[in-house]
N, C-alpha and C positions, 0 to 999 in steps of 0.2 A: 556413488551415492545417488539415491533416488531424488526426484524433484518434488517441489511443493505440490504440483498438480498430481503426481503419482500418489500422494497421500490422500487426495480429496475423496475419491470413490471409496476406498477402504474405511476411512473415518466416517463418512456419511452413511455407509452401509451399517456400521455398528450403531450409529445414532438412530437410524431407522428401526433397528431391532430393539433399542433401549427405550425409545420415547414414541408413543403412538401419536403425538402431536406433530412430529417431524414429517415433512414432505419434501421431495426433491422434484424440481421442475427443470427440464432440459430443453434446449432448442437444437436438438440433433447432436451437438458437440458433446462428447463424453458419454454417449449412450452405452457403448460397449462395456464400460467399467461398471455399469449398473444393471447388467443383464440378470445376475443372480438376485440382486435386491429387488428388481422388478418382479421376478417370479414369486418372491416371498411376500412382497408388499405391492401388488398390482394397483391398488387404489391410492398409493402414496408415492409412486415413482411415475411421473408424467413426462412424456416427450411430446412437445407441441410442434416439432418440426422446425424448419427454418423460418420461424415467425417470432422475431424478437419482441415486437410490441405485445403479442399474445403471451409471450413468456412472462412479462411483467404483469399483465392484466390477470392472467390465471393465478399467478402467485398472490396478487392482492386479493383476489376472490377467496383463495384458501385462507389467507390471514384473517379475513373478515368472518370466516366461519369458526375461528379459534385455532387454526393450525399454525405451525411454525414453518413456513416455506423457505427453502433454500434454492436460489435460482442461479443457474450456471451456464456460461458460454464465454467466448473470448471477450476481453475487456471492451473492445470497440463496439461489439454487438450487444453488450450487456448494459453499458452506460450511455454511449453516444447515440446509437441508432434509436433506442426506445426512450430517450430522455423525457419526452412529454408524458409518457405513461408513468415513469418514475415520479415525476413532479405531481401528477394528478392522481393516479391510481393508488400510489403509496403515500405520497406526501399530503395531498389535499384530503384524502380519506383517513389520514392518520392510521394507516395500516403498516404493521411491521413486517420486515422480511430480511433475509440475509442474501446479499448479492455476492457471488464468488466468481472472480474473473479467472480465465484460463491462461491468458498471456499478459505480459506487462507492456512496457513502452515499445520494445523492439525485440521481443523474444524470437520471433520468426520473420526475419526480414524478407525471406523469399515469398512470404504471403502478400507483400506489398503494403502500401500505406493503409489500405482498408483494414489490415489486421494489427495496426499499431494504435495505441491509445494513450499517448503521453499526457493528454488533457483530462483524463478521467477524474482524478481527485479534485482538480480545479473546478470541473463542471459540477460535481456533487457539492462542492463548497458553496454554490449559489443557493442551495436548499438548506432548510433548517432541520436539525435533529439527527444528523447522520454521524454514526461512529465509523471511523475508517482505520482498519488494521492493515499494516504493510509488513508482513513477516520477512525476515531475512534468511531463513533456513527452514527446511522441511519440518524439523522438530517444532519450531516456533509456529509454523503454519498449522500443524495438527492441534497445538494448544489453543491457538486463537480461533480456529474453526469451532472447537468445542465451546469455547467461551461465547462466541457469537451466537451459536444456536441456542445456548442456554441463557442468553441475555433477555429474558422476558419476551416482550413483543417489540423490541427496539428495531430501528432501521440500521443495519450494519452492512458495510462493504468490506470484504476481505480480498485484498489485491495479491494474487499469487503470481510468481514470476519464475522463469527458468534461471535467472541470475540469483546466486546464493552466496552467502558468506562461508568462510572456511569452517566455522564452528557455530553451534547454536549458543544462544545466551538465555538465561532464565527469563521467562516472561512473567513478571511479577506485577500484575495489574497494568493499567493503562499509562502510567507515568513514564517519563524518560529515565533511562538508567545511565549512571556515570560509569564510563568505561576507563577513562584516564583523567587524572587531575593534573592541572597545570595552569598556565596563564601566559600572556594576558588575554588571549582570545578564547572563544568557545566555538567548537565545531559540532553541529548536530548532524549525525549520520542517520538517515532513514532507511530502515529495512536492509536490502542487500547492498547498500552503499557502505556498510560499516567496514568490511575488510579493505576495500580500496582507500577509505579515509584513514584507517589505522596505518596502512602502508605509506600513504602520502604524508602523514604527519609524524612519522617515526622519529624524525630529528627536530621536530618543532615543539616548543614548550607551550602547548595549548591543552585546554580541557576538552575532552570528547564525550558527548552525550549520545546515547543510542535510543532511537524511537522506533517502536514497532506499532504504536498507536499514535496517529497524527491528528485525529479528530476524536474527542476534544484535544486541543493543543495544550501541552503541559507548560503553561506560562510560568507557573510557580517554580518548576525545576530550572527553567532558563533564568529566571530572576536570581535564584540562589547561586547559580554558576556565574552569573555576571557580577554579582556583588553590588554593594551600594554605590560604588564609584562608576559602575557601568563598564562596558567593554565592547569589543568587536565580535560579531557573531556571523558565522558562516553556516548556512543551511545547505546540506547536500541531499537532494531528493532524486529518486529514480524516475521521476516524471517531470512535468513541465517546470522549467526553472522559475523560481519566484512564487510558487504555489503557496508557500507558508510565510512569505516575508511580512505580509500584513499582520498575521497572527503574532509573529515575533516582535514586530514594532509595537503592537498593542501591549504585549506583555512587558516591554521595557520602556513604556511611555514615561515613567518617572525618573529614569536615569539616562545619562549620556550614553549613546551607543551608535554603532553603525551595523547594518545588516547587508550581507551579500548572499543572494540566492543562486545556488548552482543546481543545474539539472538539465533536462532535455531542452534544447533550443527550439524556438518556433520554426526556424528554417527547416524545411523538409529535406531529408537526405534521399535522393531519388535513385540511388543504387542499392541493390539488395545487400551484398556483403554478408558479414556474419554479425552475431550479437556483439562479440568482442570489438569488431571494427566500428560498430555504431557507438558503443560505449566510448571508445577512444576519440571518435570524431566529435562527440559532444563534450570532450574534455573531462570525462568522468572516470577515466582510468587513473591509477596512482600518479603517473607523471603529470597529466593535465591538472589534476586536483592540486598537487603540490605547487605547481607554478602559479596557479590562480590564488590559492590560499596565501602563499608567501607574499605575492604581490599585494594582496588586499591588506595584509597585516603590516606591510611596509618593512618587513624584515625583523620586526620587534618580537616575533614569535619563534625565531630561530634559536635552537638550543646551542649553548657553547660547548666546545670540546671537540 
């Protein structure tokens, strides 16, 4: 199966052909995939080189002229390094753009900590007005990319990752999708964490919600799943643990509840390893998730039989 990032250049090339407003701005990363598109649209495929601050600034300038810019590089270089430009050039100037990352939290451990961005969504969460998509499968990534580019002049972040679910789910708008109904707890699986969550909770009587859009946070869906009596909620996110716990607490402010945020720990793993080893080290593999979810639920979510 191809990866989410494999879909990026072909999808964007088609969008460049279809919409004269669309422009792609690169910071060296991914340039080979746009060689043909650059020949056809030399004024709308721009490579600024390894200058990530300029990447954001150039995109903001294009947006201010009426273009719909799509900016792409690795997540750490797209969000963390040029964060001031995101805050000022896009946010302060109210300029819309689509940021598309190329790596998730630990997709390429051999690249070292400079190429890991587990704090990207939490960092964008300090700013106003951002939509954040976290697809869990290449098919979902393609749909969400098209949606992001066509979303008027909004500020959108599309977080692509090498980690993927075993199958695609329909992307029906920004709300959370109910994958499994049960009780007494609710587990929200974000993007590529759905398959590990389903494997981890196979013998647990819990409701599983699937989120491919995390901002805005679908508090209504969470409230419906929790019910009027309240419940225990586990958030499983492929980035910094606890990124969405405040949003979940706000959504359930009127009912009794507890929230557990699972994700990438703040502690840096200083060995390269593989992506699978990093997932397991953070307790985000099915075994680690099952242990922590079962412990949090106090055994009340264990199915009989």
